[in-house]
C-alpha positions in Angstrom: 134.3 133.0 90.9 136.9 132.4 88.2 138.2 135.8 87.0 139.5 136.2 83.4 142.5 138.2 82.3 140.4 141.3 81.6 138.8 141.3 85.0 142.2 140.9 86.7 143.6 143.9 84.8 140.6 146.0 85.7 140.9 144.9 89.4 144.6 145.7 89.4 143.9 149.2 88.0 141.1 149.7 90.6 143.1 148.6 93.6 146.0 150.8 92.5 143.7 153.8 92.2 142.3 153.0 95.6 145.8 152.8 97.1 146.8 156.1 95.6 143.6 157.6 97.1 144.5 156.4 100.6 148.1 157.6 100.1 147.2 161.2 99.4 145.1 161.6 96.3 141.9 162.0 98.3 138.8 161.4 96.4 140.1 159.4 93.4 139.2 156.1 95.0 135.6 156.9 94.1 136.1 155.3 90.6 137.4 151.9 91.9 134.2 150.1 92.7 132.1 151.4 89.8 135.0 150.4 87.4 135.1 146.8 88.8 131.3 146.7 88.7 131.3 147.5 85.0 133.0 144.1 84.4 131.1 142.1 87.1 128.0 142.2 89.1 127.9 145.3 91.3 127.7 143.7 94.7 130.6 141.3 93.9 132.6 144.4 93.1 131.8 146.1 96.4 132.5 142.8 98.3 135.9 142.3 96.6 137.1 145.8 97.4 135.9 145.8 101.0 138.6 143.6 102.7 141.2 145.6 100.9 139.8 148.9 102.2 139.5 147.4 105.8 143.3 146.6 105.7 144.0 150.1 104.6 141.7 151.5 107.3 143.7 149.7 110.0 146.8 151.8 109.0 144.9 155.0 108.7 143.1 154.6 112.0 146.4 154.1 113.7 147.9 157.2 112.1 144.9 159.4 113.2 144.1 157.7 116.5 144.5 161.0 118.4 143.1 163.4 115.8 139.4 163.2 115.2 136.2 164.9 116.4 134.4 162.5 118.7 131.2 164.6 118.9 130.7 164.3 115.2 131.2 160.6 115.1 128.6 160.2 117.9 126.0 161.9 115.7 127.0 160.3 112.3 127.7 156.6 113.2 124.2 155.7 114.3 122.9 157.1 111.0 125.6 155.1 109.3 124.1 151.9 110.8 120.7 152.8 109.4 122.1 153.5 106.0 124.1 150.3 105.8 121.0 148.3 106.9 118.8 150.0 104.3 121.4 149.1 101.6 121.4 145.5 102.8 117.6 145.3 102.5 117.8 146.7 99.0 120.5 144.3 98.0 118.7 141.3 99.3 115.3 142.0 97.8 115.7 143.4 94.3 117.2 142.2 91.0 120.8 142.8 90.0 119.9 145.4 87.4 118.4 147.6 90.2 121.6 147.5 92.2 123.6 148.3 89.0 121.3 151.2 88.3 121.6 152.4 91.9 125.4 152.1 91.7 125.5 154.0 88.4 123.2 156.7 89.7 125.1 157.2 92.9 128.4 157.3 91.0 127.0 159.8 88.5 125.8 162.1 91.3 129.2 161.8 93.0 131.0 162.7 89.8 128.8 165.8 89.3 129.3 166.7 93.0 133.1 166.5 92.5 132.9 168.6 89.4 130.9 171.3 91.3 133.4 171.3 94.1 136.3 171.7 91.7 134.5 174.5 89.9 133.0 176.5 92.8 134.3 175.0 96.1 132.2 173.9 99.0 129.0 175.9 99.4 128.9 177.8 102.7 126.3 177.0 105.3 126.1 178.0 109.0 128.7 176.2 111.0 126.2 175.4 113.7 122.8 175.1 112.1 119.6 174.2 114.1 118.9 170.5 114.5 122.6 169.8 114.1 122.2 166.3 115.6 119.4 165.4 113.2 121.5 166.6 110.3 124.4 164.5 111.5 122.3 161.4 111.7 120.9 162.1 108.2 124.3 162.6 106.8 125.5 159.4 108.4 122.6 157.5 107.0 123.1 158.9 103.5 126.8 158.2 103.7 126.2 154.7 105.0 123.8 153.8 102.2 126.0 155.2 99.4 129.1 153.6 100.9 127.4 150.2 101.1 126.1 150.4 97.5 129.2 151.9 95.8 131.9 152.8 98.4 131.1 156.5 97.6 129.8 157.9 100.9 131.9 161.1 100.8 129.4 163.7 99.6 127.1 163.5 102.6 130.1 163.5 104.9 131.6 166.5 103.2 128.3 168.4 103.1 127.9 168.0 106.9 131.4 168.2 108.1 133.4 170.6 105.8 131.4 173.8 106.7 132.4 173.2 110.4 135.9 174.4 109.4 137.8 171.7 111.3 141.6 171.7 111.4 142.8 169.7 108.4 144.2 166.8 110.5 141.0 166.6 112.6 138.8 166.6 109.4 140.9 163.8 107.8 141.0 161.8 111.1 137.2 162.1 111.5 136.7 160.9 107.9 139.1 158.0 108.5 137.2 156.9 111.7 133.7 157.3 110.1 134.5 155.3 107.0 136.5 152.7 108.9 133.4 152.1 111.1 131.2 151.9 108.0 133.4 149.4 106.4 133.3 147.1 109.4 129.5 147.5 109.5 129.3 146.4 105.8 131.3 143.2 106.3 128.6 141.2 108.1 125.9 142.2 105.6 128.0 141.1 102.6 128.9 137.9 104.4 125.1 137.3 105.0 124.4 137.9 101.3 126.9 135.0 100.5 129.6 137.0 98.7 132.5 135.6 100.6 133.8 132.2 99.7 137.3 130.8 99.3 137.7 132.2 95.8 136.6 135.7 96.6 138.6 135.9 99.8 141.7 134.6 98.1 141.3 137.2 95.3 140.9 140.1 97.8 143.9 138.9 99.8 146.0 138.5 96.6 145.6 142.3 95.9 146.3 143.6 99.4 150.1 143.9 98.9 149.4 146.0 95.8 147.0 148.2 97.8 149.7 148.7 100.5 152.4 149.5 97.9 150.2 151.8 95.9 149.2 153.6 99.1 152.9 154.2 99.8 153.4 155.3 96.2 150.5 157.8 96.6 152.1 159.4 99.6 155.2 160.0 97.5 153.7 160.9 94.2 151.3 163.5 95.7 154.3 165.7 96.2 155.0 165.9 92.4 151.6 165.5 90.7 148.9 168.2 90.7 146.1 166.6 92.7 143.4 168.8 91.1 144.4 167.7 87.6 144.5 164.1 88.6 141.1 164.4 90.4 139.6 165.9 87.2 140.8 162.9 85.1 139.4 160.4 87.6 136.1 162.4 87.8 135.7 162.2 84.0 136.4 158.5 84.1 133.8 158.0 86.8 131.3 160.1 84.8 131.8 157.8 81.8 131.7 154.6 83.9 128.4 155.8 85.5 126.7 155.9 82.1 128.1 152.5 81.2 126.5 151.0 84.4 123.2 152.7 83.8 123.2 151.5 80.2 124.0 147.9 81.4 121.2 148.1 83.9 118.8 149.2 81.2 119.8 146.4 78.9 119.4 143.9 81.7 116.0 145.3 82.7 114.5 145.0 79.2 116.1 141.7 78.4 
């Protein structure tokens, strides 16, 4: 692909937001892939962001290598495999407008979910419900599917894990390990779909230094910026971008 100036500006903004998310503004990275997808085809957007996220995952996994809940990962990762595979089947067998509609729909649901969390907090459910293993696999599958379609697999993870009241470091570490595993699972599927060639790989590699610098900046800025206000702005942007994607999908479908 040969990116134009507008696309490069959008990709710069998206990578910066993703880096800030990894650096401490947890949750704001949700807007990165939908924003890029609004200016390209949706799967190319996911594929471009994936190598950048994997590089950031290496750093995060090292930092949290001793702080995660192994039992939760054992339940969720097998489900993640199923979710990523289902997303691969969808991506390989349907028109582009369906993927764009799915991306817009998932992003819209995520933005609404974030708004609910900010307004009411996480709904309380029993810490150890019956059929916990089945729920873990289901949450992993839903997270894997949403992550492979739009890099927004957080809601299923949050719904399953947050009510368990883990220590903050263990919660963050478990999240890091789960999504790092998902990102590695997604890489072969996107390679099989033919999204990685010399141009796309070089473009992703070009933006990795920005991702690292913005991650560092996020770890510093989070001390001075109100994360809730920042998350609200990003959620509103995602809400708008979701409708843009759904509208684009509609136009493509009726064309």
